[in-house]
N, CA, C and O atoms as CSV, one atom per row, in Angstrom:
chain,resi,resn,atom,element,x,y,z
A,1,MET,N,N,-15.349,-12.122,-23.572
A,1,MET,CA,C,-15.588,-12.735,-22.279
A,1,MET,C,C,-14.967,-11.918,-21.153
A,1,MET,O,O,-15.583,-11.778,-20.097
A,2,SER,N,N,-13.759,-11.370,-21.345
A,2,SER,CA,C,-13.120,-10.616,-20.264
A,2,SER,C,C,-13.928,-9.372,-19.903
A,2,SER,O,O,-13.956,-8.968,-18.741
A,3,PHE,N,N,-14.590,-8.759,-20.896
A,3,PHE,CA,C,-15.443,-7.610,-20.608
A,3,PHE,C,C,-16.557,-8.012,-19.655
A,3,PHE,O,O,-16.855,-7.285,-18.708
A,4,LEU,N,N,-17.173,-9.160,-19.898
A,4,LEU,CA,C,-18.262,-9.627,-19.042
A,4,LEU,C,C,-17.754,-9.961,-17.642
A,4,LEU,O,O,-18.441,-9.695,-16.656
A,5,LYS,N,N,-16.559,-10.541,-17.545
A,5,LYS,CA,C,-15.983,-10.840,-16.230
A,5,LYS,C,C,-15.802,-9.562,-15.423
A,5,LYS,O,O,-16.159,-9.512,-14.246
A,6,ARG,N,N,-15.244,-8.518,-16.059
A,6,ARG,CA,C,-15.040,-7.255,-15.354
A,6,ARG,C,C,-16.371,-6.628,-14.985
A,6,ARG,O,O,-16.520,-6.071,-13.897
A,7,LEU,N,N,-17.339,-6.718,-15.887
A,7,LEU,CA,C,-18.647,-6.124,-15.658
A,7,LEU,C,C,-19.346,-6.746,-14.459
A,7,LEU,O,O,-20.001,-6.051,-13.682
A,8,PHE,N,N,-19.202,-8.064,-14.310
A,8,PHE,CA,C,-19.904,-8.760,-13.239
A,8,PHE,C,C,-18.982,-9.149,-12.077
A,8,PHE,O,O,-19.332,-10.011,-11.271
A,9,GLY,N,N,-17.835,-8.531,-11.993
A,9,GLY,CA,C,-16.975,-8.716,-10.828
A,9,GLY,C,C,-15.940,-9.811,-10.937
A,9,GLY,O,O,-15.173,-9.993,-9.991
A,10,GLY,N,N,-15.870,-10.536,-12.002
A,10,GLY,CA,C,-14.856,-11.572,-12.152
A,10,GLY,C,C,-13.580,-10.996,-12.712
A,10,GLY,O,O,-13.630,-10.083,-13.537
A,11,GLY,N,N,-12.450,-11.495,-12.293
A,11,GLY,CA,C,-11.163,-11.025,-12.812
A,11,GLY,C,C,-10.885,-9.583,-12.438
A,11,GLY,O,O,-11.782,-8.875,-11.979
A,12,GLY,N,N,-9.671,-9.149,-12.626
A,12,GLY,CA,C,-9.299,-7.772,-12.347
A,12,GLY,C,C,-9.620,-7.328,-10.939
A,12,GLY,O,O,-10.035,-6.190,-10.722
A,13,SER,N,N,-9.435,-8.206,-9.990
A,13,SER,CA,C,-9.785,-7.914,-8.598
A,13,SER,C,C,-9.018,-6.719,-8.066
A,13,SER,O,O,-7.843,-6.531,-8.382
A,14,THR,N,N,-9.681,-5.921,-7.264
A,14,THR,CA,C,-9.010,-4.797,-6.620
A,14,THR,C,C,-8.629,-5.146,-5.187
A,14,THR,O,O,-8.226,-4.264,-4.430
A,15,ASP,N,N,-8.748,-6.419,-4.798
A,15,ASP,CA,C,-8.371,-6.845,-3.456
A,15,ASP,C,C,-6.855,-6.853,-3.360
A,15,ASP,O,O,-6.191,-7.641,-4.033
A,16,ARG,N,N,-6.310,-5.984,-2.531
A,16,ARG,CA,C,-4.869,-5.853,-2.425
A,16,ARG,C,C,-4.318,-6.495,-1.159
A,16,ARG,O,O,-3.158,-6.277,-0.811
A,17,ALA,N,N,-5.129,-7.276,-0.474
A,17,ALA,CA,C,-4.674,-7.886,0.771
A,17,ALA,C,C,-3.472,-8.806,0.541
A,17,ALA,O,O,-2.614,-8.937,1.414
A,18,ASP,N,N,-3.410,-9.439,-0.627
A,18,ASP,CA,C,-2.318,-10.359,-0.929
A,18,ASP,C,C,-1.271,-9.745,-1.849
A,18,ASP,O,O,-0.419,-10.457,-2.379
A,19,ALA,N,N,-1.327,-8.435,-2.043
A,19,ALA,CA,C,-0.401,-7.773,-2.966
A,19,ALA,C,C,1.036,-7.950,-2.479
A,19,ALA,O,O,1.339,-7.761,-1.301
A,20,ARG,N,N,1.905,-8.314,-3.408
A,20,ARG,CA,C,3.316,-8.456,-3.074
A,20,ARG,C,C,3.977,-7.097,-3.196
A,20,ARG,O,O,3.733,-6.373,-4.161
A,21,PRO,N,N,4.806,-6.745,-2.235
A,21,PRO,CA,C,5.457,-5.429,-2.286
A,21,PRO,C,C,6.374,-5.290,-3.494
A,21,PRO,O,O,7.131,-6.203,-3.827
A,22,ALA,N,N,6.293,-4.138,-4.139
A,22,ALA,CA,C,7.209,-3.822,-5.228
A,22,ALA,C,C,8.571,-3.451,-4.652
A,22,ALA,O,O,9.608,-3.684,-5.272
A,23,LYS,N,N,8.549,-2.864,-3.443
A,23,LYS,CA,C,9.782,-2.474,-2.752
A,23,LYS,C,C,9.443,-2.284,-1.283
A,23,LYS,O,O,8.324,-1.902,-0.941
A,24,GLN,N,N,10.412,-2.553,-0.418
A,24,GLN,CA,C,10.220,-2.437,1.016
A,24,GLN,C,C,11.402,-1.694,1.622
A,24,GLN,O,O,12.542,-1.884,1.198
A,25,ILE,N,N,11.133,-0.845,2.617
A,25,ILE,CA,C,12.204,-0.145,3.321
A,25,ILE,C,C,11.912,-0.164,4.814
A,25,ILE,O,O,10.784,-0.419,5.235
A,26,GLU,N,N,12.942,0.107,5.608
A,26,GLU,CA,C,12.794,0.279,7.047
A,26,GLU,C,C,12.843,1.771,7.349
A,26,GLU,O,O,13.630,2.507,6.752
A,27,HIS,N,N,11.995,2.217,8.283
A,27,HIS,CA,C,11.966,3.628,8.664
A,27,HIS,C,C,11.578,3.732,10.131
A,27,HIS,O,O,10.443,3.431,10.500
A,28,LYS,N,N,12.521,4.160,10.969
A,28,LYS,CA,C,12.292,4.371,12.392
A,28,LYS,C,C,11.712,3.138,13.087
A,28,LYS,O,O,10.840,3.261,13.947
A,29,GLY,N,N,12.195,1.960,12.716
A,29,GLY,CA,C,11.744,0.722,13.344
A,29,GLY,C,C,10.492,0.122,12.726
A,29,GLY,O,O,10.040,-0.937,13.162
A,30,PHE,N,N,9.932,0.767,11.736
A,30,PHE,CA,C,8.762,0.278,11.011
A,30,PHE,C,C,9.223,-0.256,9.652
A,30,PHE,O,O,10.321,0.056,9.192
A,31,THR,N,N,8.387,-1.047,9.031
A,31,THR,CA,C,8.601,-1.471,7.649
A,31,THR,C,C,7.547,-0.789,6.790
A,31,THR,O,O,6.364,-0.779,7.129
A,32,VAL,N,N,7.987,-0.225,5.685
A,32,VAL,CA,C,7.070,0.374,4.715
A,32,VAL,C,C,7.188,-0.447,3.437
A,32,VAL,O,O,8.272,-0.569,2.866
A,33,ALA,N,N,6.067,-1.006,2.993
A,33,ALA,CA,C,6.035,-1.792,1.765
A,33,ALA,C,C,5.177,-1.060,0.744
A,33,ALA,O,O,4.022,-0.733,1.015
A,34,ALA,N,N,5.741,-0.807,-0.417
A,34,ALA,CA,C,4.994,-0.171,-1.506
A,34,ALA,C,C,4.270,-1.263,-2.288
A,34,ALA,O,O,4.892,-2.215,-2.760
A,35,THR,N,N,2.942,-1.118,-2.423
A,35,THR,CA,C,2.141,-2.112,-3.139
A,35,THR,C,C,1.202,-1.442,-4.151
A,35,THR,O,O,0.001,-1.711,-4.149
A,36,PRO,N,N,1.745,-0.567,-5.019
A,36,PRO,CA,C,0.869,0.092,-5.988
A,36,PRO,C,C,0.207,-0.938,-6.901
A,36,PRO,O,O,0.756,-2.010,-7.154
A,37,TYR,N,N,-0.968,-0.595,-7.382
A,37,TYR,CA,C,-1.700,-1.493,-8.264
A,37,TYR,C,C,-2.242,-0.708,-9.448
A,37,TYR,O,O,-2.424,0.507,-9.376
A,38,LYS,N,N,-2.496,-1.417,-10.534
A,38,LYS,CA,C,-2.972,-0.776,-11.750
A,38,LYS,C,C,-4.468,-0.498,-11.619
A,38,LYS,O,O,-5.246,-1.376,-11.247
A,39,ASN,N,N,-4.853,0.741,-11.931
A,39,ASN,CA,C,-6.241,1.168,-11.848
A,39,ASN,C,C,-6.502,2.135,-12.997
A,39,ASN,O,O,-5.889,3.200,-13.064
A,40,ASP,N,N,-7.395,1.777,-13.885
A,40,ASP,CA,C,-7.713,2.608,-15.050
A,40,ASP,C,C,-6.473,2.986,-15.858
A,40,ASP,O,O,-6.346,4.120,-16.320
A,41,GLY,N,N,-5.568,2.036,-16.024
A,41,GLY,CA,C,-4.390,2.256,-16.848
A,41,GLY,C,C,-3.245,2.982,-16.171
A,41,GLY,O,O,-2.213,3.229,-16.796
A,42,GLN,N,N,-3.410,3.331,-14.896
A,42,GLN,CA,C,-2.338,3.989,-14.151
A,42,GLN,C,C,-2.103,3.235,-12.849
A,42,GLN,O,O,-2.909,2.396,-12.446
A,43,TYR,N,N,-0.987,3.547,-12.201
A,43,TYR,CA,C,-0.656,2.892,-10.936
A,43,TYR,C,C,-1.119,3.760,-9.768
A,43,TYR,O,O,-0.772,4.937,-9.669
A,44,GLN,N,N,-1.908,3.154,-8.890
A,44,GLN,CA,C,-2.474,3.829,-7.720
A,44,GLN,C,C,-1.488,3.740,-6.560
A,44,GLN,O,O,-0.899,2.686,-6.319
A,45,THR,N,N,-1.312,4.842,-5.847
A,45,THR,CA,C,-0.450,4.870,-4.675
A,45,THR,C,C,-1.069,4.008,-3.584
A,45,THR,O,O,-2.218,4.219,-3.196
A,46,CYS,N,N,-0.303,3.032,-3.088
A,46,CYS,CA,C,-0.820,2.086,-2.099
A,46,CYS,C,C,0.359,1.462,-1.363
A,46,CYS,O,O,1.430,1.266,-1.937
A,47,GLY,N,N,0.150,1.151,-0.084
A,47,GLY,CA,C,1.221,0.517,0.669
A,47,GLY,C,C,0.774,0.012,2.019
A,47,GLY,O,O,-0.396,0.109,2.390
A,48,VAL,N,N,1.745,-0.537,2.753
A,48,VAL,CA,C,1.497,-1.100,4.078
A,48,VAL,C,C,2.609,-0.630,5.004
A,48,VAL,O,O,3.793,-0.728,4.682
A,49,VAL,N,N,2.199,-0.115,6.169
A,49,VAL,CA,C,3.127,0.224,7.246
A,49,VAL,C,C,2.969,-0.873,8.289
A,49,VAL,O,O,1.848,-1.171,8.702
A,50,SER,N,N,4.070,-1.478,8.720
A,50,SER,CA,C,3.970,-2.547,9.716
A,50,SER,C,C,5.089,-2.438,10.746
A,50,SER,O,O,6.137,-1.836,10.512
A,51,LYS,N,N,4.815,-3.052,11.901
A,51,LYS,CA,C,5.807,-3.083,12.976
A,51,LYS,C,C,5.423,-4.195,13.936
A,51,LYS,O,O,4.240,-4.425,14.189
A,52,GLU,N,N,6.428,-4.888,14.473
A,52,GLU,CA,C,6.171,-5.896,15.489
A,52,GLU,C,C,6.107,-5.205,16.849
A,52,GLU,O,O,7.048,-4.528,17.262
A,53,ILE,N,N,4.992,-5.387,17.529
A,53,ILE,CA,C,4.768,-4.781,18.842
A,53,ILE,C,C,4.319,-5.886,19.790
A,53,ILE,O,O,3.273,-6.500,19.576
A,54,GLY,N,N,5.097,-6.142,20.830
A,54,GLY,CA,C,4.746,-7.181,21.799
A,54,GLY,C,C,4.612,-8.561,21.177
A,54,GLY,O,O,3.767,-9.353,21.590
A,55,GLY,N,N,5.445,-8.848,20.184
A,55,GLY,CA,C,5.432,-10.153,19.539
A,55,GLY,C,C,4.356,-10.325,18.480
A,55,GLY,O,O,4.223,-11.400,17.896
A,56,VAL,N,N,3.581,-9.262,18.228
A,56,VAL,CA,C,2.515,-9.315,17.225
A,56,VAL,C,C,2.814,-8.297,16.131
A,56,VAL,O,O,3.131,-7.145,16.428
A,57,VAL,N,N,2.717,-8.710,14.869
A,57,VAL,CA,C,2.946,-7.788,13.757
A,57,VAL,C,C,1.651,-7.023,13.497
A,57,VAL,O,O,0.617,-7.609,13.174
A,58,LYS,N,N,1.732,-5.712,13.644
A,58,LYS,CA,C,0.596,-4.824,13.380
A,58,LYS,C,C,0.786,-4.226,11.993
A,58,LYS,O,O,1.908,-3.927,11.585
A,59,GLU,N,N,-0.324,-4.055,11.268
A,59,GLU,CA,C,-0.257,-3.484,9.925
A,59,GLU,C,C,-1.288,-2.390,9.740
A,59,GLU,O,O,-2.390,-2.445,10.285
A,60,HIS,N,N,-0.905,-1.399,8.961
A,60,HIS,CA,C,-1.826,-0.342,8.532
A,60,HIS,C,C,-1.693,-0.229,7.018
A,60,HIS,O,O,-0.628,0.108,6.500
A,61,ARG,N,N,-2.789,-0.516,6.314
A,61,ARG,CA,C,-2.796,-0.411,4.855
A,61,ARG,C,C,-3.318,0.962,4.461
A,61,ARG,O,O,-4.244,1.487,5.079
A,62,PHE,N,N,-2.718,1.534,3.433
A,62,PHE,CA,C,-3.170,2.845,2.978
A,62,PHE,C,C,-3.256,2.886,1.458
A,62,PHE,O,O,-2.482,2.236,0.755
A,63,VAL,N,N,-4.204,3.656,0.976
A,63,VAL,CA,C,-4.384,3.915,-0.456
A,63,VAL,C,C,-4.583,5.412,-0.583
A,63,VAL,O,O,-5.355,6.002,0.173
A,64,ARG,N,N,-3.905,6.026,-1.519
A,64,ARG,CA,C,-4.047,7.461,-1.758
A,64,ARG,C,C,-4.557,7.687,-3.174
A,64,ARG,O,O,-4.483,6.797,-4.021
A,65,ALA,N,N,-5.060,8.853,-3.416
A,65,ALA,CA,C,-5.654,9.187,-4.716
A,65,ALA,C,C,-4.620,9.360,-5.817
A,65,ALA,O,O,-4.964,9.307,-6.998
A,66,ASP,N,N,-3.371,9.564,-5.457
A,66,ASP,CA,C,-2.315,9.801,-6.452
A,66,ASP,C,C,-2.186,8.620,-7.403
A,66,ASP,O,O,-2.161,7.465,-6.980
A,67,ARG,N,N,-2.106,8.928,-8.696
A,67,ARG,CA,C,-1.899,7.904,-9.731
A,67,ARG,C,C,-0.753,8.328,-10.641
A,67,ARG,O,O,-0.507,9.516,-10.854
A,68,PHE,N,N,-0.054,7.317,-11.176
A,68,PHE,CA,C,1.115,7.567,-12.002
A,68,PHE,C,C,1.126,6.644,-13.204
A,68,PHE,O,O,0.623,5.522,-13.138
A,69,ALA,N,N,1.697,7.113,-14.302
A,69,ALA,CA,C,1.808,6.303,-15.512
A,69,ALA,C,C,2.820,5.174,-15.322
A,69,ALA,O,O,2.654,4.085,-15.870
A,70,GLY,N,N,3.873,5.442,-14.539
A,70,GLY,CA,C,4.932,4.458,-14.353
A,70,GLY,C,C,4.934,3.847,-12.965
A,70,GLY,O,O,4.643,4.523,-11.978
A,71,LEU,N,N,5.262,2.564,-12.894
A,71,LEU,CA,C,5.330,1.846,-11.626
A,71,LEU,C,C,6.387,2.438,-10.697
A,71,LEU,O,O,6.141,2.570,-9.498
A,72,ASP,N,N,7.550,2.796,-11.222
A,72,ASP,CA,C,8.634,3.319,-10.385
A,72,ASP,C,C,8.209,4.575,-9.632
A,72,ASP,O,O,8.524,4.726,-8.452
A,73,ASP,N,N,7.498,5.476,-10.304
A,73,ASP,CA,C,7.023,6.693,-9.642
A,73,ASP,C,C,6.021,6.352,-8.547
A,73,ASP,O,O,6.072,6.930,-7.461
A,74,ALA,N,N,5.118,5.426,-8.817
A,74,ALA,CA,C,4.112,5.028,-7.823
A,74,ALA,C,C,4.773,4.378,-6.609
A,74,ALA,O,O,4.341,4.594,-5.476
A,75,VAL,N,N,5.804,3.594,-6.838
A,75,VAL,CA,C,6.530,2.948,-5.738
A,75,VAL,C,C,7.192,4.002,-4.855
A,75,VAL,O,O,7.055,3.961,-3.632
A,76,GLU,N,N,7.902,4.936,-5.458
A,76,GLU,CA,C,8.601,5.963,-4.678
A,76,GLU,C,C,7.630,6.822,-3.864
A,76,GLU,O,O,7.905,7.133,-2.705
A,77,VAL,N,N,6.506,7.207,-4.454
A,77,VAL,CA,C,5.525,8.023,-3.723
A,77,VAL,C,C,4.877,7.190,-2.616
A,77,VAL,O,O,4.617,7.710,-1.531
A,78,SER,N,N,4.614,5.919,-2.870
A,78,SER,CA,C,4.038,5.047,-1.840
A,78,SER,C,C,4.973,4.933,-0.639
A,78,SER,O,O,4.525,4.965,0.507
A,79,LEU,N,N,6.269,4.803,-0.901
A,79,LEU,CA,C,7.244,4.727,0.192
A,79,LEU,C,C,7.299,6.037,0.978
A,79,LEU,O,O,7.361,6.026,2.207
A,80,ARG,N,N,7.275,7.166,0.264
A,80,ARG,CA,C,7.299,8.473,0.942
A,80,ARG,C,C,6.033,8.683,1.772
A,80,ARG,O,O,6.106,9.229,2.873
A,81,LYS,N,N,4.874,8.260,1.263
A,81,LYS,CA,C,3.627,8.393,2.014
A,81,LYS,C,C,3.674,7.539,3.277
A,81,LYS,O,O,3.211,7.962,4.336
A,82,GLY,N,N,4.232,6.344,3.164
A,82,GLY,CA,C,4.380,5.483,4.339
A,82,GLY,C,C,5.280,6.113,5.387
A,82,GLY,O,O,4.979,6.055,6.579
A,83,GLN,N,N,6.383,6.716,4.953
A,83,GLN,CA,C,7.286,7.399,5.887
A,83,GLN,C,C,6.578,8.581,6.538
A,83,GLN,O,O,6.750,8.828,7.732
A,84,GLN,N,N,5.796,9.298,5.771
A,84,GLN,CA,C,5.053,10.445,6.300
A,84,GLN,C,C,4.052,9.991,7.367
A,84,GLN,O,O,3.910,10.642,8.403
A,85,ILE,N,N,3.371,8.896,7.120
A,85,ILE,CA,C,2.423,8.354,8.104
A,85,ILE,C,C,3.147,8.028,9.400
A,85,ILE,O,O,2.657,8.346,10.484
A,86,ILE,N,N,4.308,7.397,9.298
A,86,ILE,CA,C,5.099,7.047,10.483
A,86,ILE,C,C,5.547,8.304,11.210
A,86,ILE,O,O,5.431,8.386,12.433
A,87,ASP,N,N,6.057,9.283,10.475
A,87,ASP,CA,C,6.541,10.521,11.087
A,87,ASP,C,C,5.423,11.272,11.811
A,87,ASP,O,O,5.654,11.864,12.865
A,88,GLU,N,N,4.220,11.248,11.250
A,88,GLU,CA,C,3.103,11.997,11.832
A,88,GLU,C,C,2.383,11.246,12.943
A,88,GLU,O,O,1.931,11.858,13.911
A,89,GLN,N,N,2.271,9.914,12.815
A,89,GLN,CA,C,1.432,9.154,13.747
A,89,GLN,C,C,2.164,8.134,14.600
A,89,GLN,O,O,1.683,7.771,15.674
A,90,GLY,N,N,3.313,7.667,14.144
A,90,GLY,CA,C,4.031,6.635,14.886
A,90,GLY,C,C,3.144,5.416,15.107
A,90,GLY,O,O,2.394,5.024,14.213
A,91,GLU,N,N,3.226,4.811,16.298
A,91,GLU,CA,C,2.454,3.608,16.604
A,91,GLU,C,C,0.954,3.876,16.727
A,91,GLU,O,O,0.162,2.933,16.720
A,92,ARG,N,N,0.552,5.137,16.840
A,92,ARG,CA,C,-0.889,5.452,16.889
A,92,ARG,C,C,-1.608,5.022,15.625
A,92,ARG,O,O,-2.824,4.834,15.636
A,93,VAL,N,N,-0.870,4.865,14.535
A,93,VAL,CA,C,-1.482,4.438,13.275
A,93,VAL,C,C,-2.175,3.084,13.424
A,93,VAL,O,O,-3.072,2.758,12.647
A,94,PHE,N,N,-1.767,2.301,14.411
A,94,PHE,CA,C,-2.367,0.988,14.642
A,94,PHE,C,C,-3.524,1.038,15.617
A,94,PHE,O,O,-4.080,0.000,15.977
A,95,GLY,N,N,-3.893,2.236,16.050
A,95,GLY,CA,C,-5.020,2.368,16.966
A,95,GLY,C,C,-4.609,2.365,18.432
A,95,GLY,O,O,-5.474,2.386,19.308
A,96,ALA,N,N,-3.313,2.339,18.721
A,96,ALA,CA,C,-2.844,2.385,20.105
A,96,ALA,C,C,-2.992,3.778,20.664
A,96,ALA,O,O,-2.838,4.758,19.935
A,97,SER,N,N,-3.286,3.886,21.929
A,97,SER,CA,C,-3.457,5.204,22.561
A,97,SER,C,C,-2.131,5.802,22.942
A,97,SER,O,O,-2.085,6.906,23.484
């Protein structure tokens, strides 16, 4: 039955909107949350960069092609990717000019 669920879209959802962070850090006034998920037996690099701006929490979700056998490695790379996004783009990551 589980094979049929996966085949027709039931179970094993790839929707990460509700993913709970495996680890969270602060970086230059932003929050970086690592939210790697299992994909084809490995953990996919994924996370959320967020910051409160003018009383509103803005978020930027990212997924990268990097995959790892272990969750700890995926978490650390997700956090580093989030920091890199902040260092390169700052608040522009949210679409601000």
